[in-house]
N, C-alpha and C positions, 0 to 999 in steps of 0.2 A: 599572552592572550587571556583575558579574564572572562570566565563564563559564569560568574556569580549572578544569581537570579535577582531581579528587582523585587520589591515587596509585592507588586502586582502580579509578577510571574510566579512568585511563591504561592500566592493565593490561588492562582489558576492551577498550579500543580497539586495543591492540597485538595481542591475540589475534584480534580480528576482522580486522585488517589482514593478519596472517599467513595466516589461513584464506582470506581473499579472494584473495590472491595465488596461493594453491595452486589455485584454481579457474580463474584467468584463461586458462590455456592451452586450456581446454575450451569457452570461451564461443562461439567461432566454430562449432565442430561442433554444439553445441546449437541455435544459431540456424539454421544452414543445413539441418540435418536435421529441425528442429522436433520433436526428440525428446531427452529428457534422462533420465539415471538418477536420477530424483527421490528415490527412497527412499535411495539411496546419499548424495546431497547432504544429505538430511535427517539421516541418521545421522552424517555427518561434522560437521555443525553442532552436533548434540547432543553428540558426543564432545569438542568444544571447550568445552562447557559454556555454550552460548549460547541454548539453548531456555528459554522461560519467564522471560526475563531481567527482565521487568517484572511478573511475577505473584507473589502472596503465597506465602511459604514453606509455609503450611499446605496449599497445593494442589500442592506440589512445585516451585514457582517459586523464583527467586533473590532475590525481595524488592526488586528495583530499581524504578525508576519510569520516567516518560516520558523523562527525560534519558538514562538508561542505554540505553533502547530506541533513541533517536536516535543515540547514539554507535555502537552496534553496526551498525545498518542502514546508516548513512552510510559506515562503513569497508568493509563488505561490498560495497555498490554500487560504491564508488570502485575498489577494488582487484581485485574479480572481473570488473569491466566486464560484468556480467551481472545481470539482475533475479532470477535463480533462487536463488542462495545466501541472500539475505535472506528469501525466502519462508517457510522454516521458522520464522524468528523471528516473522514476521507471524502465522503459524498458531498459534503457542503463546503469544504475548503481545499480539497486535494486537486489533482491534475485536471479532473473534469471541469469543475467550475472555474478553475484558473485559466483554462483554455478560452473560456468565454470572455475573459478580460482582454484577450488578444484579438477578439473578433469585432464585428461591426456593432454599432449602436442597436441595430434592429434585433440581432440575435441575443444581445445582452438584455434588452428590455423585454423580449418575449419569454425568456427562460430564467435568467439569473436570479431574480428576486425569489421566485418559487423554489429554486434549488437551494439557495442559501438558507431559506426558512425551513427547509425540509419538507415542503409540500410536494415536491417532485424530487426524483433522484436519478443520477446519470451514471450509466456504465461506461467503461472505457472499452470500445470495440476496436481493438487493434490487431490481435493475433488472428492468423488464418490457418487453415489446415496445412498449407504449403509455405507459410511465411510467418515465422515466429521471431527469432532473433534477427533475421534479415529483413529489417523493416522496409527497406526500399524495394523489396520484391513483391509488394502487395498486388493482388490481382482484383480486388473488389473495385468496381468501376462506377464512376458518376459521370454520365453523359448529359450535356445540356440539351434541354428541350423546351424552348420558350422561356417561361418564368420559373421552370422547375429543372431538377436534375433527376435522371432515371438511374437508380442504383441496382446493381446485380453483384452477388458474391456471397461468401460465407465467412462468418466470424466465429472464433472459438474462445472458450475460457472467459466468458463474461461473468465476472463475479457479481452476484446479486441479480441475475437475470430474471428470477421469479418475483422479485420485490421492487425492482427499479423500472421506471417506465420510459426513460430516455437513454439514448445511446450516442455518445460522442464517437462517431464512426470514422475511422481513418480510411480514405478512399484514394483511388487514382483518378484524377479529373481528365476526361476527354482523351484517355489513352496516352497521355504525355509520359515518356519513359523516365526511369530513375527517380531520384529524390525530388526533382523539379515538379513532377506531376502529383505529388502527394499533398493532401490537405485533410480537413476534417469537417464533417457536416452532422447536424443533429437528426437522428432518426428516432421517431416515436414508435414504441413497440406495437402500438395499435394501428399503425398505418397499413393500408391494404398491400399485401405482398410480403409482409414481414412475418416470418415464422420463428418463434423462440422455442428452442428445444431444451430438454432437461440437462443434457450434457453429462459428462463423466462423473462418477462418484469418487471423491477425494479421500485419501487416508487422513488428511488433516484439513484445517479450515472448513469444518463441517458446520451445518446449521441452516445455510441457504445454498441455493444452486450456483454452479459455475457453468453456465449453459452455452449453447451455440445459438447463433442467429443467422438464418438464411434469408437473403434478400432476392426477391424475384420481381424485376421490373417495378421497383418501389419508387413512386413519384414523390419527391421531396421538394418543397419550395426553396428557391434559391436564397431566400432570406435566412434559411437555416444553416447556411455555410458559416462555420466558425473561422476557419483559416483556409484560404484558397491555395491553389497551386503556386509553387515558387517560394513558399514561406515555411518550408519543412523545418529549418533551424529554429524559427520562432515557436513552432508547434512543440518541438522537443524541449524547448526551454520550460514550458509548462509541465511537460512530462517528467522533468527532473523532480517535481514534487512527489511523484510516485516513488522514486528512489529514496527520497527523504522519509516517506512513510515506511518504506522497507527498513530504513535505519532505525526508526522508532520501534518497529517490530522486533528487530534483532536485539536492540538494547533492552527493551522491556521484557522480552521472553528469556533472554540470557540471565537477567536479574531474577526473574521468577524461578528459573531452574536453580540458580545459586541459593535463593531463599529456601527452596524445598530441600536441597542437599544439606545446607547448614542446619536446618531444623531436624532432619532425619538423623544426621550423624551425631547430633547431641542427645538424641533420644535412644538410639539403638545401642545396645550393650553387647560386647563380646569379650570373652576371656576376662570378665570381671571389671570392665571399664567401658566408658562410652567410646565408640569407634573414632570419634573426632580426635582422641588423644593419640592415635596411631599416626606416625609421621607421614606415611603415604597418603593418608586421608587429608590432614590439614595442609600438606603441600599441594594437593589437588585443589582444595578450596582457594588457596592463595593464588595459584596459577589462573583459576577461573576468574577471580576478581581483578587481577592485573589485565587480563584480556578484556573484561568488561570496561575497565577504566580507559583503556586504549581506544576501544570502540566509542566510548562516550566523547572523548576528545575529538575524534574524527567526525562523529555525527554532528556535534554542536559547532565544530568549525565549518562544516558544510552548510548548516542552517545559517550561521552568521555571515557566510559569504553571499547570501541571497541578494540578487539584483532588485532594487526597490524594496528590499526587505522581504520579498515574496518568492522569487525564483532562484533556488540554489544554483551556484555555478557548476558546470558540467564536471570539471576535473575533481573538485572537492567532493561532490556528492557521489560520483562514481567510485572514488577510492573508499569512501566510507561504506557504501553499499557492498562493495567487493569484500572488504574486511569483515563486515557483519555476516555475510553469507558464508564466509570461510570459518570464522571462529564460533559463530552462533551454534551450528550443529555440533561442533566439538564440545562446547560448554554443556549443552543439554544432554549429549550422550554421556559425558563424564559424570554429570549429576545423576543420570539414570544408573550408571555403573555403581556409584556410591550407595545406591539403594539395594544393591545385591539383587537377589531373586525377586524382591518386592518391586523393583523398578519396572518390571515388565508385566505387572498386574494392574488391572484397572482400579484397584483400591487406592492407588496413589496417582496423583496428577502428572508426575514427571513424564510418563510415557506419552501422555496427550501433548504435553508441551513439546516434547521431542518430535512427535509426528507433525505438529503444526510447523515446526522449524524446518524439517526436511521438505515439507510441501512448498515452502516459500523460497527455497534456494534460487529457483529460476525466475521468480516473480520480479518484474521491473528490469529484467536483463540477466541472462545466464552468466555465471562467473567467467566463462571463457570469453564472452563478448565484452564484459567489463574490462578484462585484462587487455583486450585489443585496444580499448579506448585509453586506458592508462598508458600503455606502451606508445600509442600514437602521440600522446601529449609529451612523453619523455623524449621521443625521437621524431620531431615534426617533419624532418626531411625524408623520413621513410614513409612508404605508402602502406601503412597498416590499415586494416578495416577499422572504421570508427564504431563506437558503441551507440 
């Protein structure tokens, strides 16, 4: 299997790397203050032509696919050493806008052009206080009332809740039980009855809010339905792009941790020589790089598996995401250990890189849930829970 990049993909990677490097000097400030000029970040990513990279040209996208998406976010994560610069790519090409491609002409025409252009941005409103990994246990309801649906419920961990104005909200339609009743509908944050709350303060992924959204008798037009009941599998097909984004995160941040460790161990001296010359150190760096290369192969295999070039297959992307969530924190922690006592000081970025990695272990599916999915694929005759 050949993952050699085409000249066009190489150019895309180079532009993302250059932009990522330009953000790196701000990463510490965004993290420590928990504030970032998100609109400015968004506009700079757009000016570099990286918005809508995996969306169809008919909606203002660039017509790329999952591979191009992974190329861009990997480079941004690695060289910015921050989770924020890839977020505009996620908002304009990730699972949110991709869900709209599965929806009706009405909902696409109403929202998708503005989302891809970055004029509006969409949260993924999936997790609830009592339903995270158990997606089919959602309790947020959408009950038909004439030409509208009335929504009630609470959503948690909405990344970008203070900067994004749309919410692709997973709901249970008309109290239909199980997966058959679940679909998604667009909720605008300004609709009457919507309350967006600050949410918890994270140890990583800092700079914008990860808020809560409370829905109290929110009246939403039926034309805002993205995917109705009985189409849960199609909905999760688009959600696989979130897991691909996670793969880009682990790949980029693992390489950023390696870069920092390689640089530090060639500068730091002990006992009259650079510490990289000690076997324990260069063996650690070698192990880190082998793990990174293994993750790269899994991640790009997942991207290459994409249906219509856009939606990664479930088995491939689940395996890649699980491996990334397993080895990523190991790599960043080892890189921090190679810094010695300096690794836990804010003078060096490795502690921030590690905190961001720990924060993302459960994003897009907790490892235990992903293992359920992998096992179910290996033993289809067994009734394991699905991811």
